[in-house]
N, C-alpha and C positions, 0 to 999 in steps of 0.2 A: 777826783779824776785819776784813774789808774794809769800806770805807764807799763806797757807790755814789753816783751823781750825785744821786739823789733825797734821800738823807740829807744830803748837803752843802748842797743847796738848802734843805732844811728848817731846818738850823741857821742859815743865812744869813738866811732870812726871819724866824726868831724873833729873831735878834739885832737886827733893825730895830725891834723893839718896845721896846727899852731906852728908858727915860725920859731925856731930855737932862739932862746933869749940872747945868746951871744951874737947872733946875726942881727936881731932887732936893735941891739944896743949900738951897733955900728952903722945902722941905716941912716942915710942923710935925709930921707923922707919917709913918711908913714906908708908902708907897703899896702895898707888896707884902705887908704883914702882914695876916693874917686872924685874927679873934677866935675863941677856943675856943667862946664862947657862940653865935656865928653857926653854926658847924659842928655844935654840939650840937642846935640848933634844926632844922637841915636833916635830921639823922639822925632826930630825933623825928617830923618831918613824913613822912619816907620810910616809917616804921612805920605811919603812919595811912593812907597811900595804898595803892591796889592795886599789886601788883608791876609793875615796869617791864620793858621788853624786856631790859634788862641782867640783872635778877634772874631772869627766865624762862630766859635762855640759860645762866645759871650753874646754876640748879636742875635743868635737863634732864639733867645728868651728875653731880649731887651725890648721893652715897649717904646713906641715913639715918645720922645720927651722924657724917657726914664732916666734913672741915675745909676752911676757906676762909682764904686769905691775901689780905689787903686792902692794896694798896700805895698809900701816900699816903692813909691811911684817914680822916684828919680825925676827925669824930665817929662815922663808921661807916655813912653813908647807903647805901653800895654793898653792905655785907655784913650788917648787922644784920637786914634782912628775910629773909635766907637761913637764919636760925635760928628754928624748924626748917625744913628737915631737918638743917642743919648742927649738929654737936654741939660744935664748937670753932671759934672765930674768932681769927685772928691778924692783928694790925695792924702796919704799918710806917709811921712818920711821923717827920719831923725835929723835931716839937714834942712835948715831954714833956707839956704840958698837953692836947694833942689825944689822946695815947695814954691818959692817965688818964681822960678823958671816954669814950673808946672802951671801955676795960676796964670801967668802971662800967656802961655801957649793956649790954654783953654779959653781965655778971654778973646784971643785972636781968632779962635774958631767960632766965636759967637755963642758960647755956652757958659752957664754959670759955673763958677769954680769955688770950691771950699777946701780948706787945708787943715790938717791936724799935725802938729809937730810932736815927734816922740817915737819911741820904739813900740812895735807890736809884739805881744798883746797888751802891754802896759797901758796904752792909751785907747784901748778898744772901746771903752765905755764913752769916750769923748767923740767917737766916730759915729755918724748916723747910719741907720740901716739903709741898704741900697738894693735895687733890683738885682744887680749883679756885682759880685766882688771878684776882682782880678788881682793876681799876685804873680809877678813874673821875675824870675831869676833872683829870688830872695832866700829860698829855703836852705841853700847850702851855707847860709850864715846863721842858721837857727839850730842850736843844739837841742833845745827843749821843744820838739816839734808838735807834741800833742796839744798843749794849750794854745799854741800859735794857730794851728789848723782849726781847733774848736772855735776860736774867736772869729775866724773867717766865716765859718758856717753861721755863727750867731748873728752876724751882721748882713747876711744875704736873705733877700725875700725869695729869690728864685734859684740862683745858681752861683757856685764858686768855680772859677777857672784858674788853674794853676799852671804855670809854665816853668820848666826847669830842664837843664841839660841832662842827658842820659848819664854822663859822668861829671864829676866835680869840674866846674868851669875853668879851673887852672891846672887840670890834670895834664894838659898838653905841654906844660912847662917842665915836666919831669926831667928831660935830658938837660935842660938849662940848669936846673938845680944841681944835678949831678956834676956838670962841668964846672960851675962857678963856686959851689959850696960843698961838693963831695957828700951830698946827702940824698937819700931816696925819699920820694914823696909817696903818700899812701895810695892805695888802689880804690878804696871805698870812701864814703858810701856812694850809692848809685840811685838813679830815679826809681828803679825797682824796689830798692829798700824803702824809699819814701812812700811808694804806693802800698807796700806791706803795712807800714805804720797806719796809713789811712784806713785800710781794711780792718786792721785790728781795732780801730776806733769805732767800727760799725758803719763806716761810710761805704759807698759803693761807687768808687770812681771809675769812669771810663777814660780811655786815653788814646791819643793819636801820637804817632812817632813821625817826625819829619826832619828835614835838614834845613838849618838856618844858616844863611851866609854869614861869614865872619868879616865885619867891616874892617877889622884890624889888618886883615890880609891885603886889602886894597889901599891901606894907608901908606903915605910916604915912609921911606926908611927911617927918617928922623923920628916920626911918630911911633913907629914900632920899637925903636930903640928906647925912647922915653918910657913907653909902657913897660917894657921888660926890665929896664933899669929899676923902676919903682917897685914892681912886683917882686923882683929878686933882691931888693934891699942893697943895691949896688950904688957906687958913686959914678960920677961922670967920667972918671979916669978909666972906667972899663968899657966905654962906649965903642972903641975900636974892636975890642974882643967880642962885644955883642953883635956888631955889624957882621963880623966874620962868621959868627955862629948862626945868625939869621940867614946868611947866604947859604950855609951848609944844610941847616935843618928846616928853616922857613917857619911860616905861620900858617896854621890850617885855614883852608879856604872856606870851610863850613864845619858845622858840628851838629850832631844829632840831638834833638831836643824832644821833650815829651810835653804835650798839652793834656793835662788831666782835668776832668770836670765832674761835678756831682750836683744834683739838684737837692734842694732843702725844702 
């Protein structure tokens, strides 16, 4: 499998997002770790809201009783709203806690659940083929995008649906990084860069652009402070400074995302 210029540039741009080692060494918590509770809340919220563009593109080819494979499933926000018509939901995640929450939620919706623990595409052969493969808000964690995407296509009978922000999901934190650590964050890569990689692979993705509400914007101040503290690798001693800066800069109310899909 060859890697084109766009894929090489994607990997290099993502690598620039690495948090400097001297900051990581002082971090009280892992800035890259997400809580199961947070992802469970996002999945529950997805079930309360109307279907998104991502859900609509998946449903368009999903037969009654069909199956969905959700890569990097978290709590299941990308796939739970697809049941029904889906009769089976299958999740892949590297977190056993996320998979347990995903399976519980699927069972509560009255559909069969199957899980595979591990990172994609390393565990791709352990995952069953599905009518539709969905993957939401994962690719900005994937440096080697070509084999990742190829494995998505290999496990889909009908369609792959990919959701990602137009810009890196943490790009909005740039002024906070400047204020607290005196460093600038990268500008790329972008969703357009990811789509270029897909086209270089010979895929023919179509895409919708839409605005997704940011649940953190509506969260209590303490929750916003906790989120920023962890992502910025800060200690609780900086909470007052964070509150003051949140009051000045705020948290975006929404962000532009892309739903890309291609048939196989």
